[in-house]
N, C-alpha and C positions, 0 to 999 in steps of 0.2 A: 505565778503561781498568786493569787492574789484572794482564795481562801478565805474567808473565816477563819479566827482560831476552833470560835465553839463548835466550828466542827471537825475540830481534830478531837478522834476520841484516843484516851487514853484506858488505857487497860490490861488483862490480861495478854502474856505472848501465847497463841495457839503451837499447837505441837505441830499443824501446817503447816504452819508458815518458817520453821525451822528454816530451810533453802533460802527460803527469800530474805532471811536475816541474813544470814551469808553472805549472799551476794550483795544486797545494802550496805553489809561492814564490808565487802572488797571493795566496792564503789566509794567508801566514801574515804576508808585505811587511804587509797591508793592517789587522791585528790588532795588527802591535807595533810600524809605523815611526810613526800618527798621534803627535804632542805630538810626535818627534822630528824629521823635516820634512813639510814640505807636502804633506798626499795627492796635490800634484798633480806637486811632485816621485818620492810615491809611484809615481802610474803611469807619468810621464816613466822615469826607471828602470827598472821593468816591461817596459817596453814595449823596448829595449837590451837587458836582459842574459838576457833569458829569454824566448826565442822557439825550439822546434820543430829548427826548420833549425840558428841558430845553435848549442846547444847541441850536435847530433851532428856538423856541423861542426868545434867544439871536441875530439870525442871523433877523430871523425880524423885531428886535427893530432897525437896523444898525449896531449891533458890527460888529466887523472883525476879521475873522476867518480864517486862513491864513492854508495848507496844505503842507507840502512836501509830494511829494510822487516819486516812488522810482522804476517803470516800474510798474506803474499805485498804489503799493499799499501804501499807508501812512504808512512815518518811522516817520511824527514829525507834528510838528504843534504852532500854536499859536492865542489868544486871545488878543483881545484890544478892548478899548472901551472912546470916552471920559469922561474922571473926573472933570475937572475945567477949569475953562478959559484959555485956555493955555498949559493946559495938557494933556496929553494922556496917559491913566494905560496900560501896558503890562501884560495884569491879570494872562496871560499864556504861558508858552514857556518848549514845552518837544519836546526830539529828542528820538528817541529808544535805547534801553541801545545797541545794535549794529552798532547803525550809528553816534551815540558820535562822538566826537572829531576829524570832518570831516568840519565842517565850516557851516553846515547846519544852525544851532540856529542862529549863525551870518548872516546867510541871512536869514534865517525870521525873527531875530532882525532889519534889513536895511529895510527890503518887508515893514514891519511893521511901523517904525519909516518914511519909505516915503508918506506912503497912512494919515498919522497922520498930517505930513506936510503939504500935500496936505488938509487937509481941515483946516488949520489956529493953528496948535496947535506948542510951543515953545518946548517943553519939553515931555519925554519917561520918565514915572515916574513908580517902582514896586515894589513890595513886596517880599521878599527874607526872608525862614528864619534864622535866623543867626547860625543855626550848619551845613548849608548848604553850606562849603564852600568850593565845590566845583561848585556851582554854583557860591554864591559872590566870588571867582578868574574868573570866566569866563566873569560874566558882566562888575566886572572892567576892562579885556582887552579889552571888545567891548564900554570903555568909560564911564557908569556908574559911580556913585561915591556913597560913601554912601553921606547922607542929616540925618537920624533922625534912632532912633528907634523907633519902635509901638510894645506895648504889646496891644493883642486885645482875650476876653473872645469869643469866640464860639460856644457857647453851648458843650451840653452833657459832662460838666467838663473838658473841652477841655480849650486849651488857643495857641494863635500865638502870637510867639515871630520873631521878625521878625526887618531886616535892611531894612528903605523906600531907594531907588538909584533913584538918578536924571540922565537922561542923554536929554544934549542939541541937540536941531535939527537943522542944518546949513541948 
């Protein structure tokens, strides 16, 4: 994939792209997370977080879903929502494996941050698996810092073992 990054469009996810997003998320998770979490946890989390109806419901409640598109095809996405006074959660950020390390994730973070700031928020907050060193390093390069650790039982016998990372919005 040698397309110019200026050809990557970042904009709101369309309702008719929910199925494509679910398919993309599954492909990315199944390629990236083995060795970080078990295949069973991958499937458990995909089933609970990536359903077209849920995505449409979150859009309807006002969450921001951004799409990165190349030649009209979905190559990445970000999801965010208000967390608490002044804090906006970057809840999901994924770029298709063939499009990673090209600045698309940074562009999605910047656009989500711009929108969060426009809504009066001062910080972006995210959670990332502590074993996901590539993502942790990428977030550090994007100006996030590790604030704390968080372990959470998510049901099904699974636990999320995460860093909570924060970035100020200037």
